[in-house]
C-alpha positions as CSV (number, residue, x, y, z in Angstrom):
1,M,0.0,0.0,0.0
2,K,1.3,3.4,-1.0
3,K,2.7,5.3,2.0
4,A,0.7,8.3,2.9
5,I,2.7,11.3,4.1
6,F,1.2,14.6,5.4
7,T,2.1,17.8,7.0
8,A,0.7,17.9,10.5
9,I,0.9,18.7,14.2
10,L,-0.2,16.6,17.0
11,S,-0.6,16.9,20.8
12,A,-0.4,14.8,23.8
13,M,-2.7,11.8,23.9
14,L,-5.6,12.0,26.3
15,L,-5.1,8.7,28.0
16,T,-8.6,8.8,29.4
17,S,-9.9,8.5,25.9
18,C,-7.5,6.0,24.4
19,A,-4.3,4.3,25.2
20,A,-1.5,5.9,23.1
21,K,1.7,4.3,22.3
22,A,3.2,7.7,21.3
23,D,5.6,10.0,22.9
24,G,5.7,13.0,20.5
25,A,3.8,16.3,20.9
26,V,3.8,19.8,19.6
27,T,2.1,23.1,20.4
28,V,-0.7,25.1,18.7
29,A,-2.2,28.5,18.9
30,E,-4.9,29.4,21.5
31,S,-7.6,31.4,19.9
32,G,-9.3,32.1,16.7
33,S,-12.4,31.9,14.5
34,F,-13.9,30.0,11.6
35,V,-13.7,31.6,8.0
36,M,-16.0,30.5,5.2
37,R,-15.8,31.4,1.6
38,N,-18.7,31.4,-0.7
39,S,-19.9,27.7,-1.4
40,E,-20.1,26.4,-4.8
41,T,-22.5,23.7,-6.1
42,V,-21.1,20.6,-7.7
43,T,-22.9,17.6,-9.3
44,E,-22.7,14.3,-7.5
45,T,-22.5,12.0,-10.5
46,Q,-23.7,8.8,-8.8
47,T,-26.8,10.3,-7.3
48,E,-27.3,13.0,-9.8
49,T,-28.1,15.5,-7.0
50,A,-26.6,18.9,-6.2
51,V,-24.0,18.8,-3.5
52,T,-22.7,21.9,-1.7
53,R,-19.0,21.9,-1.7
54,L,-17.7,23.4,1.7
55,E,-15.1,26.0,1.0
56,Y,-13.3,27.5,4.0
57,E,-9.9,28.8,5.2
58,I,-8.0,27.5,8.2
59,D,-6.0,30.0,10.1
60,P,-3.3,27.9,12.0
61,E,-2.9,30.7,14.5
62,K,-6.4,30.2,15.7
63,P,-7.9,27.0,17.4
64,V,-8.7,24.2,15.0
65,I,-10.5,20.9,15.7
66,A,-11.7,18.0,13.7
67,L,-15.1,16.2,13.8
68,T,-14.9,12.5,13.0
69,F,-17.4,9.7,12.6
70,D,-16.9,6.0,12.9
71,D,-18.8,2.9,11.7
72,G,-20.5,4.1,8.5
73,P,-21.5,4.4,5.8
74,N,-25.3,3.8,5.8
75,T,-28.3,5.3,4.1
76,D,-30.1,6.5,7.3
77,T,-27.8,8.1,9.9
78,T,-24.8,9.2,7.6
79,P,-26.9,11.4,5.4
80,L,-28.4,13.1,8.5
81,V,-24.9,13.8,9.7
82,L,-24.0,15.2,6.3
83,D,-27.1,17.4,6.4
84,M,-26.0,18.8,9.7
85,L,-22.5,19.5,8.5
86,E,-23.9,21.2,5.5
87,K,-26.3,23.2,7.7
88,Y,-23.4,24.8,9.6
89,G,-20.9,24.8,6.7
90,V,-18.2,22.6,8.6
91,P,-16.4,19.5,7.3
92,G,-16.1,16.1,8.9
93,S,-14.0,13.0,8.5
94,F,-15.6,9.7,8.1
95,F,-13.8,6.4,9.2
96,L,-15.6,3.7,7.2
97,I,-16.2,0.0,7.9
98,G,-15.6,-1.8,4.6
99,N,-18.5,-4.3,5.0
100,N,-20.9,-1.4,5.2
101,I,-19.9,-0.2,1.7
102,N,-22.3,-1.3,-1.0
103,A,-24.1,0.1,-4.1
104,Q,-26.4,2.2,-1.9
105,T,-23.9,3.5,0.6
106,E,-21.3,4.4,-2.2
107,K,-23.6,7.2,-3.1
108,V,-23.5,8.5,0.4
109,V,-19.7,8.3,0.6
110,K,-19.5,10.1,-2.8
111,R,-21.7,12.9,-1.4
112,A,-19.5,13.3,1.7
113,Y,-16.4,13.4,-0.5
114,D,-17.9,15.9,-2.9
115,M,-18.9,18.1,0.0
116,G,-15.2,18.3,1.0
117,C,-15.3,15.8,3.9
118,E,-12.5,13.3,4.3
119,I,-12.9,9.5,3.9
120,D,-10.8,7.4,6.1
121,N,-10.2,3.8,7.2
122,H,-11.7,1.9,10.1
123,S,-11.1,-1.7,8.8
124,K,-13.3,-4.2,6.8
125,T,-15.1,-6.0,9.6
126,H,-14.2,-4.0,12.8
127,P,-12.4,-6.9,14.5
128,Y,-9.8,-6.8,17.4
129,M,-6.9,-6.4,14.9
130,N,-4.3,-6.8,17.7
131,K,-5.2,-10.4,17.7
132,M,-4.7,-10.9,14.0
133,T,-1.8,-11.9,11.8
134,A,0.1,-9.4,9.6
135,E,-1.6,-10.9,6.5
136,E,-5.2,-10.6,8.1
137,I,-4.4,-7.0,9.2
138,T,-3.3,-6.0,5.8
139,A,-6.4,-7.5,4.1
140,E,-8.7,-5.7,6.5
141,V,-7.1,-2.3,5.7
142,D,-6.5,-2.8,2.0
143,F,-10.2,-3.7,1.5
144,V,-11.3,-0.3,2.7
145,S,-8.6,1.6,1.0
146,D,-9.4,0.0,-2.4
147,K,-13.1,0.5,-2.0
148,V,-12.6,4.2,-1.1
149,K,-10.3,4.7,-4.1
150,E,-12.9,3.2,-6.4
151,I,-15.4,5.7,-5.1
152,T,-13.4,8.8,-4.7
153,G,-10.3,8.3,-6.8
154,E,-8.2,8.7,-3.5
155,T,-7.0,6.2,-1.1
156,T,-7.6,6.6,2.6
157,R,-5.1,8.7,4.6
158,F,-5.7,7.9,8.2
159,F,-6.7,4.8,10.2
160,R,-8.6,4.4,13.3
161,P,-8.2,1.1,15.1
162,P,-11.3,-0.7,16.0
163,Y,-11.8,-0.5,19.8
164,I,-8.6,1.6,19.8
165,A,-6.8,-1.8,20.3
166,V,-3.2,-1.6,18.9
167,N,0.0,-3.6,18.8
168,E,3.3,-3.6,17.2
169,T,2.2,-5.8,14.3
170,M,-0.6,-3.4,13.4
171,Y,2.0,-0.4,13.4
172,E,4.3,-2.4,11.3
173,N,1.7,-3.4,8.6
174,I,-0.6,-0.3,8.5
175,D,1.0,2.4,6.4
176,M,-1.1,5.2,7.8
177,P,-1.1,7.4,10.9
178,F,-3.3,6.0,13.8
179,I,-6.2,8.3,15.0
180,C,-8.0,8.2,18.2
181,G,-10.1,11.1,19.6
182,V,-12.1,12.4,22.5
183,G,-15.6,10.8,22.7
184,C,-18.7,10.7,24.6
185,N,-19.6,6.9,24.4
186,D,-22.2,7.8,21.8
187,W,-22.2,4.2,20.5
188,D,-24.2,3.4,23.7
189,K,-27.9,4.0,23.2
190,N,-28.4,4.6,26.9
191,V,-26.3,7.8,26.7
192,T,-28.7,10.7,26.3
193,V,-28.4,13.6,23.9
194,E,-27.7,15.9,26.7
195,Q,-24.9,13.8,27.9
196,R,-23.4,13.6,24.5
197,I,-23.4,17.2,24.2
198,E,-22.0,18.0,27.8
199,K,-19.2,15.4,27.6
200,T,-18.2,16.4,24.1
201,L,-18.0,20.2,24.9
202,A,-16.2,19.6,28.2
203,Q,-13.3,17.8,26.5
204,V,-12.7,20.1,23.5
205,K,-9.6,22.3,23.3
206,D,-7.4,23.5,20.5
207,G,-6.3,20.6,18.3
208,T,-9.0,18.2,19.6
209,I,-10.1,15.3,17.3
210,I,-13.8,14.6,18.3
211,L,-14.8,11.0,18.0
212,L,-18.4,10.3,17.3
213,H,-20.4,7.5,15.5
214,D,-22.7,7.7,12.5
215,A,-23.7,4.1,12.9
216,S,-27.1,3.1,11.6
217,G,-29.8,4.3,13.8
218,N,-27.6,6.6,15.9
219,T,-29.9,9.6,15.6
220,P,-29.2,11.0,19.2
221,T,-25.8,12.0,17.9
222,V,-27.2,13.7,14.9
223,E,-29.4,15.7,17.4
224,A,-26.5,16.4,19.7
225,L,-24.5,17.9,16.6
226,D,-27.2,20.5,16.4
227,T,-25.9,21.9,19.6
228,I,-22.3,20.8,19.6
229,I,-21.3,22.5,16.3
230,P,-22.9,25.9,16.9
231,S,-21.7,26.0,20.5
232,L,-18.1,25.4,19.3
233,L,-18.3,27.9,16.4
234,D,-19.5,30.5,18.9
235,E,-16.5,29.7,21.0
236,G,-14.2,30.6,18.1
237,Y,-13.2,27.1,16.9
238,Q,-12.4,26.3,13.3
239,F,-13.5,22.9,11.9
240,A,-11.2,21.0,9.7
241,T,-10.7,17.5,8.3
242,V,-8.1,15.4,9.9
243,S,-5.7,16.0,7.1
244,E,-6.3,19.8,7.3
245,L,-5.9,19.7,11.0
246,F,-2.5,18.2,10.8
247,E,-1.5,20.4,7.9
248,A,-2.6,23.5,9.7
249,K,0.0,22.6,12.5
250,G,2.9,22.1,10.1
251,V,4.2,18.8,11.3
252,E,5.1,16.1,8.8
253,I,4.0,12.6,9.7
254,S,4.0,9.2,7.9
255,G,2.6,5.7,8.2
256,S,5.8,4.7,10.0
257,D,4.8,6.9,12.8
258,Y,4.0,5.0,16.0
259,N,1.7,7.6,17.6
260,L,-2.0,7.2,18.3
261,Y,-3.3,10.7,17.8
262,T,-6.0,12.3,19.9
263,V,-5.3,16.0,20.2
264,V,-3.1,18.2,18.1
265,G,-0.7,20.3,20.2
266,Y,1.0,20.3,23.5
């Protein structure tokens, strides 16, 4: 698999959110605001519907965060998440499960990509990959990367380990940076909308990667986004894809990096 190399900045891992193997960190700016240029309309060829392309500028001297979503794509919740991102003019990054990609959900992935969202890798079957052989690990990751390239023309740039379970074999055989994030356990249906909002907002700081789920039926997270996004915009945060977040911070990373990234900076 072709090595993906980016410019990026990364922060200390929040060990309460995920167990990181990393030891590198950098600093970022402390304040700022989101800037949006005029949107343009593009044609989504697979669905033949108009898609609003999100156009915005990231000021690296101001706080930047990334919204990320796991366990899609699907035809019920993922489109609602995209509607919410479109409503507020902010991008997201979607970490896909390969087995969820089919003729119907490909159109949803294409819509996300055409909007300017990033499409990333969350394995084919969502297994405990730290219990797998090198060959099995490679097959899990390559399946998703190949599918995404068929849909978007680009391979995946980042990998989120299922269950945030990692080991040496995974780092040696997955040629992408590993991404974690701060979450609110929104995969649990017993977590209320209010709890999702409160826990997410309480954890965010400059450089944060927010980890949410667009799994089928997870509409409480969609509802929570309608408060989370405008609240963070009001606080002066800029939203970026994961690639843009890294690039804004000016640090070059690669698939040979043994970090598990949660927050950019510090």
